[in-house]
N, C-alpha and C positions, 0 to 999 in steps of 0.2 A: 725437534719433531714438530710437524705441522698438525694443528688442531682444526684445519679447514674441513676435513671430511666429518669429524664429530659435529661441527657446528651446522654443516649441511644436513646431517642426520637429524639433528634436533629441529631445524627449521621444517624438514619434511615431516617429521612427527607431529609437530604443532599444526602444520597445515593439514595433515591427515585428520588429527582429532577435531579440528575446526569443521572439516567437511562432514565428518560423521556426526558431529553435533548438530550441524545444520540439517543434515538428512533426518536424524532422529527427531528434531523439532518439526520438521515438515511432516513426517509420519505421524507424530503425536497430534499435530493440528488437523491432519485428515481424519484420524480416528475420533478426535473430539467433534468434528463436524459431520461425521458419517450419519447417514440415515439408517435408523434401526427398524427392522420389522419384527414384531412378535410372531412366532410360529408355534402353533400348538398341535399336540397330538394327545389323544386319551390314553395311549400306551406308555409303558415305562421306557426309559432311556435305552435299556438293554435290548429292546426288541428291534425288529427291522425298521419299524416306523421311526423309532427314536434314533436309531443309529443313522438313518437316512437323513434326518434332519441335522445331525451333528456334522455329518460329511458335507452336506450342502453348505452349511454355515461356514466351514473352513474353506472350501473351494470359492465361495462367493467373496469371502474377505480377501482372499488372494487375487482373484480375477479382478476385482473392483479397486485393488490397491488401497483397501481399508475404507472406501468411500461409502460402501453399502454393507450393513452388517445384519445378522440375525440373532434374535433373543430367543433361544428355545424354551419351550415350556412343555413338560412332559407329565405323564400319569394323570391327566385331566385336572392339572393345577389350577386352570382357569375355569373350572367347572363347566366345560364344554364336551359333550360327546360328539362323536364323529359327524352324526348328521346335523348337530348345532354348529360345527366348526364351519361347514359350507355356508350356513345362513349367516353367520357372524362375518365371515369374509364378504359375502354379498352385500351385507348391510354397512360395511365399513367399520365394524366394531373390532376386528381383527384383520391384521395385514396378511398373513399366511397361514397355512396349516396342512397337516397331512391327515386325511379322513379315510377310514376303512370303507372300501366300495360297497360291501354288502349292506351297510346301514343307510346308504344313499338311495335305495330302491324306492322309498317314498318320495323321493325328489324327482327321480326319473328311472324308469325300469332298465334302462341301458346299463346302469352301474351294477346291476346284479349279474352281469354277463360273466365276469371272471369267478364268481362263486356258484355258478350252476353246477349241480352234482355230476361228477365223473366225466365231464367234458374234456378237461385237460388233467392228464395223469402224469405228465412228465414236464420237466423244464422247458424243453424244446417246444412242446405243444403250447404251453402257456405263453412263451415269448412270440410264437407265431400268431396266437390269437390277439395278443396286445398290438403286434404290428399292423394287423388287419383293422383293428378297432380304433386305433390312435386317432384318426381323422374324426370318427364320430364322437370319441370322448371329448376331443378339443372343442368341437362345435357345441355339444351339450353343457360343458363348463362354461362356455362362452355365454350361453343362455342364462347362467348363473352369475354373470358379470365377473368372471374370474379366469385367469390365464393358467392353463395346465403346465406345471413344471415338469414333474416326472411321476412315473408310476413304479411302485416298488412292490416286489412279490413276497408273499408269505409262504413258508414251507406248507406241505400238504396238511389239511385239516384232518384231524382224527377225533376219537372220542375219549376224553378224560372221564374216569368214572370211579365209584366206590366199589365196583365189582369188574370182573372181566366180562367183555362184550364179545361173544363169538356165535350166538344162536338167535333166532328171532324171539325166543323166550326171554333171553336177556334184555331185549330191547323193549318188550311189551311193558307199558305203563311207566317207562323210565321218565322221571321228571328232568328234562334235559334243556339247557340253554342252548340256543342257536343264535346265529348272528345276522340272520336276514328272513325276509318273508318266505323265500324259497325253502329255506330249512325248515320252517313250520309246516309247509305243505308236505315236504318229503318225509319227515319223520313222524308226523301225525299218520300218514298214510302207511308207515311202517309199524304202526302200533304203539309209539312213544307218546309222551305227553310234552311236547316242545313248547318253549316260550322265548320269544324274541327279545333279547336283552343285549345292550352294549356291554362291553367288557367291565366298565366302571359299576354298572348296575348289577352285574353278576357276582361280584365279590361278596357283598353282604348277604345276598341270597344263598350263597354257598355256605357261608359261616353260620347262618341261622338254620341251615338244614332243609330249606324249602325247594332246593334243587339238588339232584343227585349225580349230575353229569353236565359236561360242558363240551360243545363242539368247539374245537380250536387246534391250531397247530401246536407242535412241540415248542415252538419259539414263544408264542403267546403264553402258553402254560408255564414255561420256565420263567418268563418275566414277572408272573404273578405268584410263582411257587405254588402251583396248584396241588403239588404232591402233598402238601400239608393236609388236604382234605380228600384228594382223589389219587390213590396210589396206583391206579391202573390206566394204561393208555393204549387204545386200540387203534392200529394204523389201517383205517378203511380207505385212505386216499380219496377223500371226499371231494376236495376241490384245492386249487392253488390260487387263492383270491389275491386281489391287489388292493393297495392303499394309494390314494392319489394325493400328491402334494400340489397346492395351487396357491396363487396370490391374486389379490384383487386386480382386476383388469385396469382400473383407473391408476392404481399405484404403478403398475408396470408401464402403462402408457405415458405417465408423467416423467418417467426417467429419460435421461439423455441417451442417445443411440448407443454410446459406448457402454453405458451401464446396463442398457437392455441386453447387449451382446454378452456382457459379463454374467448376467443372470441365466441367459440361455446356455452359455457354456458351462456354468456350475451345475445347472439342472441336468444337462446331457451326461456330464461326468458322474453325477450322483446315480442316475439310472443304470449306466454301465456298471458302475461298482456294485450296486444293490444286486443285479442279477449275477454278477461274478461271484459274489459271496454265497449265493444261495446253496449250492452243494455242500459247502463247508458248514453252513449254519445247521443244515439238516443232521450232519454227523456230529457236531457239537451238541446240539440239543439232545440227541438220543444218549450221548455220553453223560450229559448233566442229568438226564432222567435216571440213568442206571446208577449214577453216583448217589442219588437221593432215593435209592431203593424202589423206584417205579418199576412196575411189572409191564413190560412192553409186549403186546401181542402183534406179532407180524401178520401181513395180509394172507399169507398161506394158511394160517391157523384159523381164519374165519370160515364157518361152515358155508358150503354152497347155498344152503337154504337162505342164510342171511344175505349173501351176495345178490341171490336172485330177487328177494324181498327188496332191498335197497334199489336195485336196478329198475324194478317195476314202478316203485315209488317215485324215482328220479324222471322216468320218461314222462309221467303225467305232469310234473312240475315244470320240466322243460318245454312241453306242449303249451302250457299256460303262459310261461314267459314269452314265447314267441308271439302269442296273440297281443300281449300287453305292450311289448316293445316294438311292434311294427315290423313291416318287411325288410327295411334296411338293416336293422339290428338282427333279425332272423337270418339274413343271408350270411352273416359272419360265422354261422355254425355249419 
């Protein structure tokens, strides 16, 4: 019996193993030499902001063949709120981040666009507004020395509270956390006592009892387990705000053309994925709320008087925003 086939098989196996070892060594060397970007968000990993960073990190590692990586930082671990994330990137203290748009109104009124009350009430409307506004967003982030990667949507904002909110009387005097200056204007006009706080700042105020309600999506509330203090969620369809992921412009510009292409491809894939997930997230969030005994008040159970009150308060806030943001931004509406 001839042993040549077995010998050939052994030689082929040895050759294959050597090739695999060489490939593995090359990959390890590339990973060891990879440039790493710290990328921060003030929100938990389970929220749309956190999941967007994780997805972007995976896609970027794949697209760059391990030469460029992301080190995610969630839940304000770097002690940076959204408004501070943009400043940290601009000043070179942080490579990249995902910041909630509403909190960036102090930097530029344009960033309040996506959180204007009752302007976008469906996913299609929110996407259409983003498509129209993207060139302006890109330009305004460029003024902050950063490159816009992607915009990720939050499910509709509602009211988490210690009681059911269905009438104007339920809103009167309510100590309410809102997430931007527009929210302060709207809910003050509606009779509440709003205060503009980041999500990180809201948690201790909720625990010590100095606020009674929080304006947030089901997603953000679930990420922070708001049901531990606020067992009621009212779906008012206030807004579908955006968070913006950016990287320092100088870091982006210093990359080789192929790595810039990898960053852009990973960012485009992340934005597509985040919008694709939106409908499913809304349903998952509502299911999670029910599982944790949250009483959900649907839009049709809100009284006409409360709807009218909020609409009137919103119209004044939108008029004020148009004046602050200027004609180019106002045209987007």
